[in-house]
N, C-alpha and C positions, 0 to 999 in steps of 0.2 A: 373870348375870341381875341386873336392876335391883332393889336392895333395897327401894325405895319401892313396887314392885309386889307384893311378897310379902304385906303385910297385906291388900291387895285380894283376892289369891288365897285367903288364909286365910278371909276373910269369906265369899266365895262357897262355899267348901267347908263352912264351918260352917252356912250356910243350907241346903245340900243335906242335911247330916247331920240337922239338926233336922226338916226336912220328912219324911225317911224314918223317923226316930224316931217322929214323930206317926202316920204311916201304919201303922207296926208296932203301936202301942198300940191303934189303932182296928180292927185286923183280927184274925181268928182264924187263926193260923199254926200248922201242924203240922210245920214244919221250919225250919231256920235261914234267915235272910235271906241272899241270895246274889247273884251276878252284879252288875248295875248297882247294885242296892240295897246290897249289901255294900260296893261301892266307895265309895258315898256315906257309909255308916256308918264306914268306915275313914278318911274325909276325905282322899281322894287324887283326882287328876284322872281323869276318865273318858277312855278312848281316843277320839280324834277320829273314828274310823270304827268302827262295829260294826253288825251286822245285828240286834241285840237291841232289843226295845222299851225305849226310854229313859224312858218316863213311866209304867211299870208297877212294882208292887212285886214283886220276884223272890224266890222261895223255892225251896229244894231239899229234896226228900224222898227217903227210901231205898226206899219201896214205892209203886208206881203207884197203889194203892187210896187212899192218903192224899191224892192230888191232888184227889179228888172232895170231900173233907171240908174242904179249905182254903178260905179266904175267896175269893169269886168275883172280888174286885178284884185278886187276885194272879196273876202268871204263874208256874206251877209247873213246875219241872224235876225230873227223876228221875235220881238217881245211886245205884245200888244199893250201892256201896262206902261210902257215907256212914255214919260212926259218930261217937261222941263225941270222937274224936281230932281231928276236923276242925272242931269247933265251939268258939266262945268265947261266953260270956254277958256281957252288960252288967250294970252294977250294979242295974238295975231288971228284970233277967231276960229281956231280949230276946236270943235266940240269933242269932249272926252267924257265917257261914262264915269260917274263918281266912283270912288274906291269901293264903297259898300256894294253898289250894284255890280261893279266889275267882279268882285269876289263871288257874289251869289250866283251870277250867270255862268261863271267858270265851272260851277258844280256839274253841269251837264257835259260830260266828257272827261272830267278830272276825278280820280279816285279820292277817297276821304283823306288819306295821308297827304296827298298833294294839296288839298284844300287847307289842311292844317298848316303846311309849309307856307302857303300863300298868305293866309290870314296873319300868321305870326310875322311874316316879312312886312306886310302892310303896317302892322302895329309898330314894329321896330323902326320903320322909317317915318313914323308919325303921319301916315296917310289916313289913318282911322284909329278907332279904339275898339276894344272888345265889346263895350256897351253899345256902340253905334252899329256894329255888325249884328248883334243880337236884336237890336231895335228894328233893323232892316228885315231880318229873317221873319220876325213875328208880325211885322206891319205890312209887308208887301206880298203880292201873289206872283209866284214864279215856280218853275220846275225844280225838282230835287231839294225841296225845303228840308226834308228829314235828313238828307245827307249833310246839309249845312248845320243842322242842329247837332248832329254827331260830331262834326268837325269842331264846332265851338266847344263841345265837352272835352275834346282831346287837346285843345290849344292851351299853351302856357305863354302869356303875354311877355314874360321875361326872357324868352329865348333870344340869343344874341347872333345866331346865324342859322342858315338852312341845315347845315351839317349837324349842329346841335339838336335841331328839331328831329332830323332823321335818326340820330342816335337814341334820343329819348323814346321815339315811337317804336324803334326796334325792341327796346326793353319792355315797353308796354305790351307789344304783340306777343311776348312770351310770358306775360303775367307778372313782370317785375315792376311793381309800383313804387312810389315814394321817392323819386328822384326830382329834386327841385332844380330848375334851370337858372343859370347865371347866379349862383349862390355866393354871397359874400361871407368869407370865413371870419368869424369873430376873433379879434385879437391878432390877426395876421396882416402885415403891411409890408410893402416894398420899401426900400431905403428912402425913396422920395416921398413916402407917405401915402401912396396910392393903396387902396385896399386890395387884398388878394381875393380873387374870385375863382370859382370852378364852373366849368360848362354845365356839369350836372353833379349833384351831391345828395347822398343819403347822410344827413347830418346826425342822425341817431347813431349810426354805425361807423361814422367817419370814413365813408367811401366816396372818393371823388373820381369823376370821369372827365378826361380832357380830350377833345377832338384835335388831332394833330394833322393839319394840312401840310402840303409840301414845303410851305414857307417856314414851318417850324424846324425843318431839317436844313434848308438851304440858307436861311438867314442866321448868321453867326450870333448877332445880338439877341435874337429871339430864342435861339437854342440855349444860350447861357442863362437867359431870364427864366426859361422853363425849368432848367436844371436846378437853379437856385430855389425857385418856387416849390418844386416837388420835394427837395431836401427839407425845406422849412416845414412843410405840411407833414411829411413823414415823421419829423421829430416831435410833432404834436399828436401823433397817433393816427394820422390819416393814412389810408391805403389809396394810392393814386393809380388809375388805369388809363393808359394812353390808347386812343382809338384812331385808326386811319381809315381811308376810303376802302381798303381791302376788307376790313371787318364788316362793312355795310354793302359789299358788292354783290352778294348773292345769298341765297338762303342757307347753304352750309356754313358760310363765314358768319352770317348773322346768328345762326344757332350756336356756333362755337363761342362767339362773343357773349351771348346771353348765358351760356353755361358757365363761363369763367366768372361772370358777375354773380351768378347764383352761388357758386362755390365760395367766393369771397364773403358773401353775406352769411352763408352757413358757418364758415370758420369764425367770423367775428361775432356772430350772435350765439354760437354754440347750439344752434337748432338746425334741423334739415330745412332746406328751402325747396319748395315744389316748383318745378319748371314745366310749364304747359307747352304743348305744340302751338304753332302760331295761331292766334285767335283772330277772327274777323274783326275789322274795325268797328262794326256795328255792335258786336258783343263786348269789345273793350269799352266802348262809350257807355253801354248799358251798365256794365260793372262799375265804372267810375261814378256814374250817377247814383247807383245804389250806395256805394261807399260814402259819398258826400252827404247823402241823406241820413246815414246811420250815425 
């Protein structure tokens, strides 16, 4: 992921946190901030797709009667298993649902791919770990537990941005497995000694995939760095594919992207590569579990 983009992302997350913080101070809340609001308080990226109201202050209470006493500006959820173990307080006394509980409760209303994005973002920002998420799912009672298990199967804790997650999931949905996230290329370094990494890589066939956001085009330094990096990797036998938001924007573009990757795999392996129609996330997760057991 482009280093120059990270401060911009951090600034956006900081702004969301401050807005949520102010809304909490101005409202009467009888439960911890949760769901979208807790994601903002934890300063992680929201999932790109969710059925939850994104402009509401979300709160979770243990007893339904408390929802009537909470601020009318808040969207109140009820989770009867909620207790102090699931809550963390800020320095000024605002209660926030812990990261693991926030992630799990988001499953109601968020598709599996959105849960994968959110989980990987939380891990990337050091708010939780894959092991802690698994421990929560297996040890707590809440709705959509199976969806969370499937999302955990699809997660890669090495993902470095939501767009990398979306790109990898696109390939998985068409049956294209075996791409590692944030892959460090052996023997390749920038002049300053920093290792060369790829957003996604098939290290056996030397296929690299790089997500190019707008900053890769508009930032002169980044553009030159990308060009140098790709020349070096191509001289080592790698085939590098640049992906943009257009490639992920709708199903026809996603299908075209998947077909191009399948064609490159076929050419480099000398064998035909079967490409499926989009598979449901449940089926993808089941296939991955079977592959890992074999």
